[in-house]
C-alpha positions in Angstrom: -13.5 -3.1 27.8 -15.7 -0.2 26.3 -19.1 -1.9 24.6 -21.5 -0.9 22.1 -25.1 -2.6 21.7 -26.1 -3.4 18.0 -29.5 -4.8 17.6 -29.8 -5.5 21.3 -26.6 -7.5 21.5 -24.0 -6.1 24.0 -20.5 -6.4 22.3 -17.1 -5.3 23.6 -14.7 -3.7 21.1 -11.3 -2.0 21.0 -10.7 1.5 20.4 -10.7 2.6 16.8 -13.0 -0.4 15.6 -15.7 0.7 13.2 -19.5 -0.3 14.1 -19.6 -3.1 11.3 -16.1 -4.5 12.2 -17.5 -5.3 15.7 -20.6 -6.6 14.3 -19.1 -9.0 12.2 -16.6 -10.2 15.1 -20.0 -10.8 17.2 -22.2 -12.3 14.6 -24.5 -9.6 14.5 -25.9 -9.6 10.9 -25.5 -6.0 8.9 -25.7 -6.3 5.3 -22.6 -5.1 3.4 -21.5 -4.8 -0.1 -18.5 -2.7 -0.4 -16.9 -3.4 2.9 -13.7 -5.5 3.0 -11.5 -6.3 5.6 -8.5 -6.2 3.4 -9.6 -2.8 1.6 -10.0 0.7 2.3 -13.3 1.9 3.5 -15.2 3.8 0.9 -18.8 3.8 2.2 -20.0 3.8 -1.3 -22.7 1.0 -1.4 -24.9 2.9 1.6 -26.8 -0.7 2.6 -25.2 -0.8 6.1 -26.5 2.3 7.1 -28.0 2.4 10.8 -29.3 4.7 13.4 -28.1 5.3 16.8 -28.4 6.6 20.7 -25.4 7.8 22.2 -24.7 9.5 25.7 -25.5 13.1 25.6 -22.4 14.6 27.8 -24.7 17.6 29.2 -27.6 15.4 30.2 -26.4 12.2 30.9 -29.0 10.2 29.1 -29.1 8.6 25.6 -29.9 10.8 22.7 -30.0 10.3 18.9 -26.7 10.2 17.4 -26.1 13.0 14.6 -29.9 14.0 15.2 -31.2 10.7 14.4 -29.9 10.6 10.7 -28.8 7.3 9.2 -25.0 6.8 9.0 -22.6 4.4 7.5 -21.7 1.5 9.8 -18.7 0.3 8.1 -17.2 4.1 8.4 -18.2 5.1 12.1 -16.2 4.8 14.9 -17.6 2.4 17.6 -18.2 4.6 20.8 -18.5 3.4 24.4 -22.1 3.1 25.3 -23.6 3.6 21.8 -26.7 1.8 21.0 -26.9 0.8 17.5 -29.9 -0.2 15.1 -30.0 -1.6 11.6 -33.4 -3.2 12.0 -35.2 0.0 13.0 -38.0 1.0 10.6 -36.0 3.8 9.3 -32.8 1.3 8.6 -35.3 -1.0 7.2 -37.0 1.2 4.4 -33.0 2.4 3.4 -32.1 -1.6 3.1 -35.2 -1.7 0.8 -34.3 1.3 -1.1 -30.9 0.3 -1.9 -32.0 -3.1 -3.3 -34.7 -1.7 -5.4 -32.1 0.5 -6.8 -29.2 -2.2 -7.2 -31.8 -4.4 -9.0 -33.4 -1.7 -11.5 -30.8 -2.4 -14.3 -29.6 -6.1 -13.0 -30.5 -8.9 -15.3 -32.8 -12.0 -14.1 -30.4 -14.4 -15.1 -29.7 -16.1 -11.9 -30.5 -19.5 -13.3 -27.7 -19.5 -15.4 -24.9 -17.5 -13.3 -22.1 -19.0 -11.9 -22.5 -17.0 -8.7 -26.1 -18.3 -8.1 -26.0 -19.8 -4.8 -23.2 -17.9 -3.0 -24.3 -14.2 -4.3 -25.0 -11.6 -1.9 -27.4 -9.9 -4.1 -29.5 -12.8 -4.1 -29.2 -13.4 -0.1 -30.0 -10.0 0.7 -33.0 -9.6 -2.0 -34.1 -12.6 0.0 -33.5 -11.1 3.3 -34.1 -7.2 2.9 -35.5 -6.8 -0.5 -39.0 -6.1 -1.6 -40.9 -8.9 -2.7 -42.4 -7.2 -6.3 -40.5 -4.9 -8.5 -42.0 -1.3 -9.6 -39.6 -1.1 -12.6 -41.4 -1.0 -15.9 -38.9 0.7 -18.1 -36.2 -0.5 -20.1 -33.3 -2.2 -18.5 -29.4 -0.4 -19.2 -27.6 -3.2 -21.1 -23.6 -2.9 -20.3 -21.1 -5.3 -22.5 -19.4 -8.8 -21.6 -15.7 -8.1 -21.1 -12.6 -10.3 -21.7 -10.3 -8.7 -19.2 -7.6 -10.9 -18.6 -6.2 -14.5 -18.9 -8.6 -16.1 -15.7 -11.5 -13.3 -15.4 -14.6 -12.4 -17.7 -16.4 -9.4 -16.7 -20.3 -9.3 -17.0 -21.1 -5.5 -16.7 -24.8 -5.7 -16.3 -24.4 -7.7 -13.0 -22.2 -5.0 -11.6 -23.4 -3.2 -8.5 -20.4 -0.8 -8.6 -18.9 -1.8 -4.9 -15.3 -1.2 -6.6 -14.0 -3.8 -4.2 -12.2 -5.0 -7.5 -10.8 -1.6 -8.3 -9.0 -1.0 -5.0 -7.9 -4.4 -4.8 -5.6 -3.8 -8.1 -4.7 -0.7 -6.5 -4.1 -1.3 -3.0 -2.6 -5.1 -3.0 -1.5 -6.0 -5.8 -0.1 -2.5 -6.9 -1.0 -2.9 -10.6 -4.0 -0.6 -11.0 -5.5 -2.4 -14.0 -8.8 -1.6 -13.1 -10.8 1.7 -13.1 -14.3 3.0 -12.9 -15.3 4.4 -16.5 -18.6 6.6 -17.2 -21.3 8.1 -14.7 -24.8 7.5 -13.8 -26.3 4.7 -14.8 -23.6 4.2 -17.4 -21.2 3.8 -14.7 -19.2 0.6 -15.4 -15.6 -1.3 -14.4 -13.4 -1.7 -17.3 -9.2 -1.9 -17.7 -7.0 0.6 -18.7 -6.3 0.6 -22.8 -3.5 -1.8 -23.2 -3.5 -3.1 -19.3 -5.1 -6.7 -19.0 -6.0 -7.9 -15.8 -3.1 -10.0 -15.5 -1.3 -9.9 -12.3 -0.1 -12.5 -9.8 -3.1 -12.2 -7.9 -5.5 -11.1 -10.5 -8.0 -13.9 -9.8 -8.8 -12.6 -6.5 -11.1 -10.2 -7.8 -13.3 -13.1 -8.5 -13.9 -13.7 -4.7 -14.0 -10.1 -4.1 -16.8 -9.5 -6.0 -20.1 -9.7 -4.4 -22.2 -10.7 -7.2 -22.1 -12.4 -10.5 -19.9 -9.6 -12.4 -16.5 -11.2 -12.3 -16.4 -14.5 -13.0 -13.7 -17.5 -13.4 -13.1 -18.4 -17.1 -11.7 -21.9 -15.9 -15.0 -22.7 -13.6 -17.5 -20.9 -15.8 -20.6 -23.4 -16.3 -18.6 -26.1 -15.2 -20.4 -27.2 -11.7 -23.4 -25.7 -9.1 -21.8 -24.3 -6.2 -24.5 -26.1 -3.9 -23.4 -29.6 -5.2 -19.5 -28.9 -4.1 -18.2 -29.9 -0.8 -15.1 -27.9 0.6 -12.1 -29.3 2.2 -9.7 -27.1 4.0 -6.0 -27.7 2.6 -2.7 -25.9 2.4 -0.9 -24.7 -1.3 1.0 -27.6 -2.3 2.9 -25.7 -5.1 5.4 -23.3 -3.1 6.6 -22.5 0.3 4.4 -19.4 1.0 1.8 -22.0 2.6 -0.9 -20.4 1.7 -4.5 -21.5 3.3 -6.8 -22.8 0.3 -10.1 -24.5 0.3 -10.6 -27.5 -2.3 -13.9 -27.4 -3.7 -14.8 -30.9 -5.0 -17.6 -33.1 -6.1 -17.7 -36.8 -6.6 -14.0 -37.2 -6.4 -13.5 -34.3 -8.7 -12.0 -30.9 -8.0 -13.6 -27.9 -9.7 -11.6 -25.1 -7.9 -9.4 -23.5 -5.3 -10.2 -20.9 -3.1 -8.2 -18.9 -0.4 -9.1 -19.6 3.0 -8.5 -16.5 5.4 -5.4 -16.6 7.5 -3.9 -13.2 8.5 -0.6 -14.8 9.9 -0.1 -16.2 6.2 -1.6 -15.4 3.4 -4.4 -13.0 4.8 -7.4 -13.3 2.2 -5.8 -14.1 -0.8 -3.7 -16.7 -3.2 -1.6 -16.6 -6.4 -2.9 -17.6 -9.5 -0.5 -20.1 -9.8 -1.7 -22.2 -6.5 -5.3 -21.0 -7.5 -5.1 -22.9 -11.0 -2.1 -25.1 -10.3 -4.3 -28.1 -9.3 -4.6 -29.5 -12.7 -2.1 -32.4 -12.8 -4.2 -34.0 -9.8 -6.6 -35.2 -12.5 -4.2 -35.4 -15.5 -3.8 -38.2 -18.2 -0.3 -38.7 -17.2 -1.2 -40.3 -13.9 0.5 -43.3 -12.7 -2.3 -45.8 -11.8 -0.8 -49.0 -11.5 2.8 -50.7 -10.1 5.1 -51.7 -12.9 8.2 -53.7 -12.7 11.2 -53.8 -15.2 11.5 -57.1 -17.2 14.0 -57.8 -20.0 14.5 -53.9 -20.4 11.0 -53.0 -20.2 8.6 -52.0 -17.6 5.2 -53.7 -17.4 2.4 -53.7 -15.1 1.9 -56.0 -12.3 0.2 -56.4 -9.1 0.9 -54.8 -5.7 2.4 -58.0 -4.1 4.8 -58.9 -6.8 6.0 -55.0 -7.1 6.6 -55.2 -3.2 8.4 -58.6 -3.1 10.8 -57.4 -6.0 11.4 -54.0 -4.5 12.3 -55.5 -0.8 14.2 -58.1 -2.3 16.2 -55.8 -4.8 16.7 -53.0 -1.9 18.0 -55.6 0.8 20.2 -57.0 -2.1 21.9 -53.5 -2.8 21.8 -52.8 0.9 24.2 -55.8 1.2 26.5 -54.3 -2.1 26.9 -51.0 -0.8 24.7 -48.2 0.9 20.9 -47.4 0.3 19.7 -43.9 -0.4 16.1 -42.8 0.2 15.4 -39.1 -1.3 12.2 -37.9 -0.1 10.5 -35.1 -2.1 10.0 -32.0 -0.6 6.4 -31.9 -2.1 5.6 -35.1 0.4 4.0 -34.0 3.9 6.4 -34.5 7.2 4.2 -37.4 8.3 5.1 -39.6 4.9 8.6 -38.2 5.3 8.7 -39.8 8.4 7.7 -43.3 7.7 10.0 -43.4 4.6 12.7 -42.6 6.7 11.8 -45.3 9.0 11.4 -47.8 6.0 14.8 -46.7 4.8 16.8 -47.4 7.7 14.9 -50.7 8.6 16.5 -52.1 5.0 19.8 -50.3 5.8 20.5 -48.6 9.4 23.1 -46.5 7.5 21.0 -45.5 4.6 21.5 -41.9 3.4 18.5 -39.9 4.1 18.4 -37.0 1.2 15.8 -34.0 0.6 14.7 -34.3 -3.1 15.3 -31.2 -5.3 13.7 -27.9 -4.4 12.7 -26.1 -8.0 13.4 -22.2 -7.8 11.8 -19.8 -10.0 12.9 -16.3 -9.7 12.6 -14.1 -6.5 10.6 -13.7 -3.8 8.5 -10.7 -3.5 5.9 -9.3 -1.2 3.1 -7.2 -2.5 2.3 -4.6 -2.9 5.8 -3.5 -4.2 7.6 -1.6 -1.3 5.8 -2.9 1.4 7.6 -4.5 4.2 7.1 -8.0 4.4 6.2 -7.7 8.0 3.2 -5.1 7.1 -0.3 -6.2 8.3 -1.8 -6.5 4.7 1.5 -7.5 3.3 1.5 -10.8 0.9 4.1 -12.7 0.2 5.0 -14.7 -3.0 7.5 -17.5 -2.7 9.9 -18.5 -5.7 10.3 -21.9 -3.9 8.3 -24.0 -5.7 8.0 -26.8 -2.8 5.7 -26.9 -0.1 7.6 -28.6 2.6 11.2 -28.6 2.1 11.9 -27.5 5.4 9.4 -29.6 7.0 11.4 -32.8 5.3 14.7 -31.4 6.9 13.0 -31.1 10.0 12.0 -34.8 9.9 15.6 -36.5 8.3 17.2 -34.3 10.8 15.6 -36.7 13.7 16.9 -39.4 12.1 20.6 -37.9 11.5 20.1 -37.2 8.1 19.2 -34.5 5.9 21.6 -34.5 2.7 20.5 -31.7 0.1 20.0 -33.0 -3.1 22.9 -31.6 -5.3 25.3 -33.1 -2.5 23.7 -36.5 -3.1 24.0 -36.4 -6.9 27.6 -35.7 -6.6 28.1 -38.7 -4.2 26.4 -40.7 -6.8 28.7 -39.9 -9.6 31.5 -40.0 -6.9 30.7 -43.6 -6.2 29.5 -42.9 -2.6 30.9 -41.6 0.4 32.8 -42.8 3.3 30.0 -45.5 4.0 30.5 -47.5 0.5 29.0 -47.0 -2.7 25.6 -45.9 -3.3 24.2 -49.4 -4.9 20.1 -49.0 -4.2 17.9 -45.7 -4.5 14.3 -45.2 -3.6 13.3 -41.9 -5.3 10.1 -40.1 -4.6 8.7 -37.2 -6.5 5.1 -35.9 -6.5 6.0 -33.2 -8.6 3.4 -31.4 -10.7 5.7 -31.4 -14.0 8.9 -32.7 -15.2 11.5 -32.7 -12.6 14.2 -35.1 -13.6 17.5 -34.2 -15.8 20.2 -35.8 -17.5 22.9 -35.4 -15.0 20.4 -37.4 -12.5 19.6 -40.1 -15.0 23.3 -40.6 -15.6 24.1 -40.7 -11.9 21.4 -43.5 -11.3 22.5 -45.9 -14.2 23.7 -49.2 -12.6 21.8 -48.6 -9.3 18.4 -50.6 -8.1 15.8 -47.9 -8.3 12.4 -47.8 -6.9 10.4 -44.7 -8.1 7.4 -43.6 -6.2 5.7 -40.9 -8.3 2.2 -39.6 -9.5 3.0 -38.7 -13.2 4.8 -40.5 -15.7 8.1 -38.6 -16.6 11.8 -39.2 -18.5 12.9 -41.0 -15.0 10.0 -43.2 -15.1 11.8 -45.5 -17.5 15.0 -45.7 -15.6 13.3 -47.4 -12.6 13.5 -50.8 -11.6 10.0 -50.6 -10.0 7.7 -48.1 -10.0 4.8 -47.6 -7.4 1.9 -44.9 -8.1 1.6 -42.1 -5.3 -1.1 -39.7 -4.4 -1.2 -35.9 -4.8 -1.8 -33.5 -2.5 -5.7 -33.6 -2.5 -5.5 -37.3 -2.1 -4.1 -37.4 1.4 -3.5 -35.4 4.9 -0.7 -34.4 6.4 1.5 -31.4 7.5 3.4 -28.7 5.5 6.1 -26.5 7.1 6.2 -23.0 5.3 9.0 -20.4 4.2 8.3 -18.9 8.0 9.2 -22.3 9.6 5.0 -22.5 10.3 3.8 -26.2 10.4 0.2 -26.3 9.2 -1.7 -29.6 8.7 -4.2 -30.3 5.8 -6.7 -32.9 5.3 -7.7 -35.3 2.4 -10.2 -33.7 0.0 -11.1 -36.5 -2.5 -10.1 -40.5 -2.8 -7.2 -41.6 -4.0 -7.3 -42.5 -7.7 -7.9 -46.3 -8.6 -5.0 -48.6 -7.9 -2.8 -45.9 -6.6 -1.7 -44.8 -2.9 -0.2 -42.5 -0.9 3.4 -42.7 -0.2 2.8 -43.1 3.4 0.9 -46.4 2.5 3.1 -47.4 0.3 5.9 -47.1 2.9 4.0 -49.0 5.4 3.1 -51.9 3.2 6.7 -52.1 2.6 7.7 -52.4 6.0 4.7 -54.9 6.5 6.4 -56.9 3.6 9.6 -56.7 5.1 8.6 -58.0 8.3 6.8 -60.7 6.6 3.1 -59.9 6.8 0.8 -62.1 4.9 -0.7 -60.0 1.7 -4.7 -59.2 1.3 -6.6 -62.0 -0.3 -7.6 -59.5 -2.7 -5.5 -56.9 -4.6 -8.3 -54.2 -5.1 -11.9 -53.9 -4.5 -14.9 -51.7 -5.2 -15.6 -49.3 -2.1 -18.6 -46.7 -2.0 -17.2 -43.5 -0.7 -19.6 -40.3 0.2 -17.8 -37.7 -1.6 -20.5 -35.3 -1.5 -23.2 -34.4 0.9 -26.7 -35.0 -0.9 -25.3 -36.4 -4.2 -24.9 -40.2 -5.2 -21.9 -41.7 -3.7 -19.3 -42.4 -6.2 -17.7 -46.5 -6.6 -14.0 -45.9 -6.2 -11.4 -48.5 -7.1 -8.9 -48.6 -4.1 -6.0 -50.6 -3.5 -6.0 -52.3 -0.2 -3.5 -51.6 2.0 -0.7 -54.5 3.4 -0.4 -53.1 6.8 -2.2 -50.8 8.9 -4.0 -48.0 7.1 -1.6 -44.8 6.9 -3.4 -42.1 9.1 -1.4 -38.4 9.7 -2.5 -37.8 12.8 -1.2 -41.4 14.3 1.9 -40.7 12.6 2.4 -37.4 14.2 1.7 -38.7 17.8 4.3 -41.4 17.0 6.7 -38.7 15.9 6.3 -36.6 19.0 6.7 -39.8 21.2 9.8 -41.1 19.5 11.8 -38.1 18.8 12.1 -35.2 20.9 13.2 -32.9 18.0 9.6 -33.4 16.6 7.9 -32.2 19.6 6.4 -29.2 17.6 4.1 -31.5 16.1 2.1 -32.0 19.1 1.2 -28.6 18.4 -0.3 -29.3 14.9 -4.2 -28.5 14.5 -6.6 -29.8 11.9 -8.3 -27.3 10.4 -11.9 -26.9 10.7 -13.9 -27.8 7.4 -15.8 -25.7 5.4 -19.3 -24.3 6.4 -22.6 -26.7 5.4 -24.7 -24.5 4.0 -28.2 -25.3 4.9 -31.5 -24.1 2.9 -33.7 -21.1 4.1 -36.9 -22.6 3.5 -37.9 -26.1 5.1 -38.3 -28.9 2.3 -41.1 -31.3 2.6 -41.3 -35.0 1.4 -44.5 -35.7 -0.8 
């Protein structure tokens, strides 16, 4: 393969790659502002300029490239045998000059800026800038602008890299942003009457290398160096977008995209970015409940488990049991829930829960083929794991669709007899029940496992509080039939349990295992590195603790149809940021 030497490091490359791309792929540090892999190359920021030596075809020896001029490494193709320097005296002088020009009118508001701690301007000022400012004139002040429902624009912080403008033109295809004015009066703005309100609008916040474009939802809420990142998967749609959950002391503060060129490229939709709020909803179910004299009352887990098992076993003797597994649950939890159903009733119906749909799936930008390298898919299917649940239930010989199940309830069951007991799982971020389902469930013994109060809660005989996507680990299967694992980000809220743990506990109850001595205990959970650990009230497991990786291994051993789960790997966690300066204890 052809090779190039960048700052003393030899790097192989493929024809057509730019020097900056080769450097990034080989972990060679070259400062960059305007360049992004997902956008066109404009070479406007000029901080990546370097100088090089190339082979002279006449003499066969190294000679200065372009006569020794500095050139943009982001826009110059790599050539075999080229030797590039971005740490030479000439290149370093340019870096210092560019940083000085960018900071001339930049406000000194790092202490109150949300970007502080993850700002390229801060980092490059420290690495490549001057130690003092020579500017003594009045700074040019630009206005703050509300450019859309999710984004604030602090114009005086903008360095005019134009990443945001190119994004709205090349990725979302909506072109709301433009460059207005010239010289030191140049600024980003929206076209009149066109707010930044497309489905991907908040991605410009991630693209901005400084604190010019800020998230209204995250504004002044938390310092980024307090946040811990946990890799996860889109929990709301079938797209399977890769995300990072940013949290501190058991609370989520924001969700950002993780790069995966095979799935979501570098972006996520606003729906996924802001759709996690139900995790901390006041409507979360926090304790088990049982129906007494027609009303639900709170109880402990021992009583709830005993009543649930007794009611389901009795229903199985009178007819047939049905287990409705929500497409919001990961594959591992679907597996243990199916095991529970077949343990109570070997003829139990295994049903895929309702799969919400909203509009039509689309590919952005409009008109681009879905297989284009930079195409982004927006799914109309608002459930992350319908295909995964079907795959798992198929291994048990089940997988009835929800509409067919409701029809069977109305008709009094199928050939195996009437359906007399139902275990319903939900975990939807909003109201999911309907009048038809409520009517069909009347007279049945119903155990509901859910996270939020809904109209279905009052219909249940036993209610068990479940956990949201951020409080569990597992595997989702997206619309491309790609299995992707995710990790638990925060502890389960007090007195709730994951659906997988609830299933294992019910299995333990059926097997007659003794209950733990105490229903709950206070555990200290270190949720954020360097911070005071939070004391979280957690419910003890009755059986072995649910562990997604162990369940996957059991799935592969027990069912040849589930052998694909052997290839599932857990995503790598977020990078731990270390300070450049050494801290001494006094």
